[in-house]
N, C-alpha and C positions, 0 to 999 in steps of 0.2 A: 414173290420168293417159292419155292417147290413144298408143299407139305405133303405129308400123309403116302408117302412116294412106297412100294412096293420096294424093301431092299432086294429082294431077289431078279428084279428089273435091273439092276446096277449090277448085277454078276460080271466080277472081273474089269470091273471099269478103273485106268486111273482116279486115284483121290487126293485132289488137292482143299489144300489146309488153311485156310485164311483168305480172305475177299477183300484184303489191299492191293494195290497196283503191282506188285509181285504175281500173285494168286490170281487176278483178273487176266493178268501178258499171259500166263501160263497156260489156264482153260484156251485163250484166243492162239497162242502158239499151235495147240494140237488139231485146230483145223477142224475137219469134218469129224475126228473120233471122237466118240462119244465117253465124255469123264463125269465126274462127281466133285462140285464146289463145296466145301463146308463152311458156312461161316458163323460164329458166336455171335451176333450180331443181326436183328432182322434189319438194320438199315448200315452196312459197314463203314468204316472210317478210315480216315488218313492219321497219318502220324504227323510229327511236329514239323521235319525239315520240308517244308511244304515250297520249295522251288521246283519252278517248271521245268520241263525236258527242253524248249527251247531257251528260256533262261538261263538255265545250268549249260547247255553248251557254252554256248556266245556266240556273237558274228566271226569273231576272228577267231577263235579254240581251233587248233589241230589234235591230235590223236598225241604225236610227240610231246607235244610242249604240257596236256595236261596229265600224261604219265610220267611226264618229269615231276611236275607240282606235286600228284598223288605220291609218288616215292619220298618227297623231301618231306610232306608231310604225315608219313608212314613211320619214320626216325626206327626204320631199321629191320621194319616186322613185316613190311610187305614181299609178295614173292612178285618179282623182275617180267616172268613171261606170263603170270595172270594178270598182272598189271598194263601189259601190251597187250594181250588178248580182250581184255574188256574196253581197255579206252580207243581200241582200232576198231572195234564192232559199235562205238557209240554214233559215228558218222552216219551210221544207217537207222537210228532209231527211230527220223523223223520220217523218212521212207515207209519204216516197218508200220507208225502210227498210221501212215495213210490206208495201206493197204487193208488195214481194219477200219478203214470210215471215218478215221480221227485227223482231220488236220491241222497243222502246227508251224505257223509261217516262222521261217529260219530267221532267230535272233529276237522273237517276239518275247513278249512280258508274259508270258504264259502263266500258268494257274496250278500248282498240282492237285490242287482241287478241284477245278475243271478238267484233269487230266481224270481224275478217280471217277468222275462222274460219266465221263464220257465212256470210260471203259466198262466200269458198271452196266450199262444201256446197250453196248455191243455186244456184252456176255448173254444179258436178258434175252435175248432175241435168235441165240444161237441154240438150233433144237436141238445139239447135240449135248449141251451143258445144263448137266441135272443140278440145281442146287439146293442144297440143303442147310436151313437155316428157320429159327437159331438154333443151333447145334455145334457141340466142343465136344473133343477129341479125347477119351478116355483112357483109351488104350492100345496099342501098336501090338497085335498077335502075333506073334513068331514063334515059326515051327522050322525045325532042322536049321537053323543060324538064319532065317530068311523073313521077311514080314509078309505075312500071309492074308493077312484082313486089318481092321479097324475094328473100333467100338465108339459109337460115338451115343454121345448123352443128349436128348432133346428137351429134358427137362421131365417129359412126363413116361419116358421108355426109355430103355438102351436098347441102339440096333447095331447089330454087327455085319458086315461088309466086307464080304470077301475081296480081296485085290493082292496083287503082288509089287506095286507101284503106289506108293503113298510120297506126295511130295509136300511138303512142309512151307508153307507163304506165310506162317502165320503173328510175321511181326517179332520186338523186341522184348525187353522186362521193363521199359521206363516208366509202364503203370503202377509200378511198385513204390515209385515214389510220390512223395505227395505236393508233386511240383506243378502241376495243372497243366500239362504240354501233351501228354502223350494220350490215347485213348484208356478210356479205365479196361479194357481189355487186354491190353499191353501187357499181362504178367506174368509169362514164358509157359504157361500149363504145359503147352506143344513141346518146349525144350525138355520138361519134367518127366514126358510121358517117354519122349526119344532116350533121355539117361536112363530111364527104366529099364527100357529095354535093350539096352547094352550099348546106345551112339555114345561116341565121344564128343566132346563139349570142348572148344579151345577160344582162350582168350576173354573169360568171361567178366575179367577186372576192369575190361576197357568199355568204359561209358563217355561219350561224348555229351559236355554240359553245356545247352545255351548259354553264355554269361548273360544274354538282358533278358528274362522271362520277367514283364510286369506283374508287379507281387500286389497282387489283388485277392489272395485267398488261396486256400490249400485246396480247392477242389477239383482231382484230374479231369484233365479231359476240356478245363476250359479255360485255360491259359491263354495269353498272348505274346509272343516271342517281336522282339524289336528285329531286325533283319540286322545282321553284322556289320553288312556292307555300309548300315549312317554312321558305323564309328569310325569316324575321321577326324585330321586334327581341328575340326571347329566342335566336336563333341567332348564334354565336360562329364568327367564320372568323380561325383564328390559324395562326401558323408553328409549327416544331418547339421554337421557343426559348419558347414561349407568347406571340408580340407579336401583336397584332389587327392584321387587314386596316382598310381602310377602310370607313366606317361603311355602313350597308343602302341597297339602293337598289334599283329594281322594273326596270333594265335588265341583264338576263340579258349582255348584251356587254360592261358596263365592269365586272362582278363577274369575267366569264370572263379579261378581260385585266389585271385585278390578281392574280388567281392566277397567271395564264400569267407573267407578269413576276416574282413571287416564287419562283414553282419555277426560273424560268431564272435566279435570281442563287445557284441552289443550296440551296434551301430545299424542305423540305415544308411541304405546306398540310395544314390539317384543318377539319374545318366538326363543330362541339358542338352537337347537336340534343336534347342531354340534357334542356334544360327543354321543349323540344319536345314532346318523346316522354312526358314525365308527366303534363303537360296536356292532350296528346292524347288517350290512351290513357284519360284519365278521360271526358272527350268524344265517346270511340267515332271519331275523326274519321275518314272513311275514306280519304281519300290519305295519311295517314300508315300505318293498319292494312295498307293492303296494299304500303306501301315496307317495312315492317317485316317483313312477310312473305317479302319478298324477300330482306330480310339476314338471317333467320335461317336461311332456306332456304341463306346461306352462311356459315353459322357466324358470323355479325357480329352486335351486341348496341349497336344505336344508346343504347340507355339508360344505358349502363354506359361506353362510350368513345366519343372524339373519331372521325369517319372522315375517311379519308385521300383528298383529292378533288384534281382537276383537270381542265381543260375539256375539250370533245369536240366534233368536229363531229357533229352531230347532223341538219342539214337545209341541203340547199344550194339557197339562194334565186334565183341566177339559171338559166339554162336555155337551152331552145331558145326563141328570140323567137317569140311566138304571141299572137295577137287572141285575145279571150276566148271566140269559139269553139272554139280549140284549132288553127285553121289557121295553118301555119309559112309560112314565107316561100318554100317549096319546093310548088307544086302536089302533091297527094295525098300530103301529110302534116300530121300532123294529133300533138299533143302534151298532156297532162294529169298533174295532180300533180307529184310534185316535177322530173319531166324536162322542165316547163316554165316560162316568164317571162314572164308575161302582164302586168303592170304591176298585181299585189292587191297583193301584200309589200311592195315598194317597198324600202327598204333594211335591215329589220330584221323579224322575225317578233313577231306576236302570239301569246299562247300561244291554241293550239286550231285555228289558221286555218289550218295544212298539213292537216289531217285533214279539215275542211269543205271546202275549197277543194279535196280530190282529190272527195270525195263530188259537189259541185257541178258542178263544172266537165266530171266524166266524162259529164253529160248534156248539158254543152252541147257538147260534141265526138259523143257519138253522135247527137244530134240532127244536128247539122250533114253530119256524115259521110252519113246519110239522106235527106237534102233535095237532095244535089250530083246534078250532072248527070254520069253515067258517062263513063267516055272511051271508045274503041273499042277490043277485045280486043285485046291483043301475047300474041302465045306467048312466053314466055323464056326454054322449058326446055332449050335448048339452050345457056345462058350458063354458064360453069365458070370463075368469080372465083376469083385469088388470095388465100387467107386472110390475115389480119394475124396477128399474135402468139398467140397463146393466154394465156401467163404472158408472158415478153420482160420488160418492163424494169419491171414492176409493185414488186419488192421494193425499185429504184432509185427510182422515183418516189415511194412511200411516205417512204422518208427525205427527198427535196427538196420534199413539201407539209409537212412535219414544220415544216423549218427555216425555208421560206419562206412558208407560207399558214399559218401560224400567227395566233392573235387580234392579234398583232400585226406588223405588216411593214416592212420597210424596200427601196428600190431596190436597197441592195447583196446582199442574201439573193435579192431576185425574180431579179435579173439573174445572180446564179452558177445556180441552179437552172433557171433558163432555157436557157442555155447548156448544161446538163449533159445537159437530153432532148431538145432540140428538135430534135439532128441525126438524131434517130429517130423523129419524129414522122411521117415519111411513110411507115413501116412496121407502127407499134403504134399500137395503137387509144387502149392509156391513156397513153403520152406526149404522141397529140396531144390529149388532155381536158386533161393538165397544161399545156402548154405553151399553150393558149386561158386556161385561169385565171392562169397567170403573168402574159400580156400583157396581163389585163382588171385583174389588180391594179397593175403598173406604170402603166396608163393613166390610172387614177383617180389622180391626184397630190391626195389630198383623206382626211378621213376624214370618214366618213358610216356611222349605223348599224353594222351587223356588220362592216363594213371601218374596219379602224386602221392608218394609217402614221406610224411615229414619226416619219419624217421632214417628213411634211406635217399633222400633228397637228390640225389646225382643217378643218371644214368649205369647201367653195364659198361666194358666193355666191346663186349658181348650181346646181342640181340638175341633171344628166345622167345620162345610161344609156351603159351602153359595149355598143360592141357591136363582133361579128369572127365573119365565115365563114374555113373554112379558106384559102383562097387569102391572104385580106386577112393574116388571121396569118403564113403565110410569108413575103409582103413584111416584115410589121413585125419579126419576129423577123432576117433580114438587117440590118437598118438598127439595131435593138437591138446586135444583131453587130458593127456597123461603126463604132459610138461606144463601145462596151466591149469592148474584146477581152481575150481570156482565155485562160490556159493550160490545156490540158487535164488531168484530173485522172489518175495513172498507174494508178491502178487501176478508172480507168472502162470500161465494157463496151464490146467493139466489135460495130459489127454483125454479124461473122460469129460473136465467142460469143454472141450473142443467138440467132441463129439456130438454134445448134448446142446452145441449151441445152435 
């Protein structure tokens, strides 16, 4: 990783925030053009949806077939033109990776981890890419309604960089949950920074929960997910008393809710894969083989025991509201990957689509940035912004997310959580992200896709998106507070306690 870089040497270069698949692909798509890649971790990680590119595409898959399945899973919230455009471009993904020196065999059972490692290696040898790590985006500098720079926090100092193009590829918010799947850095700080700068965010209430995370503890980033495709007729889902849960379905959101509600009733839930393991071992099923290797490394044997499972937040469907090009509502700001909400996924997630979307839309964003009309240079080196809290409310927010933004939600839990964290949203980035998510879930008075309201269990006749800016959110909080007066908990932290932590 590059350290000690002179900010003046990076004058007017596009800045990519995030070193996951979307960020690394964006850097590669810039070709020989200089750019800056910002990573908040020394060793960038990958999220929970780990299917590889070739495996996600499928040997017999077609663009029209994937578009049809995507629209079906989207429950009315996907944009037809966006779905068609992205699925049509997926056919070129393997060739694109090949041009970057990353060979992928069509139909092979590759790994999302392997892809990420290969992309990271490819970026490291590009002399045009300057990598700043560890560094975190703290502020977008906006002048006359256009992004003119960024303020980066390296831990030891604040670095101002002038730029008229920022691409947020920083992942989602699933690290706000104590579910153990997403990287600990995926807590939405970049979304908060963009919101404070005036960008609109959309459908933040839509979170994909993987139904089968092994229940091994609450350490974020350390969990193991059982591939959903292993859940077939020979798999048995039961509680500690041996009582089976409802029948099989191909909808992960439905299964996740069933497990969550059984666990909320005080029961443990187990997935019995012994028949699957016996048959798959004989047939050398590659998905099962990879999963068994993960289990054996942790001393778990699915061939002889049922596995304790729970739903875990795995992918944030909502994010910064963007066009298919990645352009946000704020000129000079783009987003791609999990940080973006471009109308592709709609209300739910089709297996393999998150990774393929990141690969495809990173090219769209890089091409749009390259083809834009540059704005006149502005020197921002004299700006010294206030820092948002670096830790602050994170432990408090994680408890509120678990209570209010679980697979099943209600107005009562959402309002309580909102009132608990919103008074700190002005000062703390994590609190602002949580505030926006709670408000979005309150605004969607229906159940659709990954979002389920126990008090509004049916979908509305018309599918609508939710959208908020930070200013709109602050107004909405005041209205909710007026209609739902609440007594603060005596153990809730004060602003003074937060700033002195």
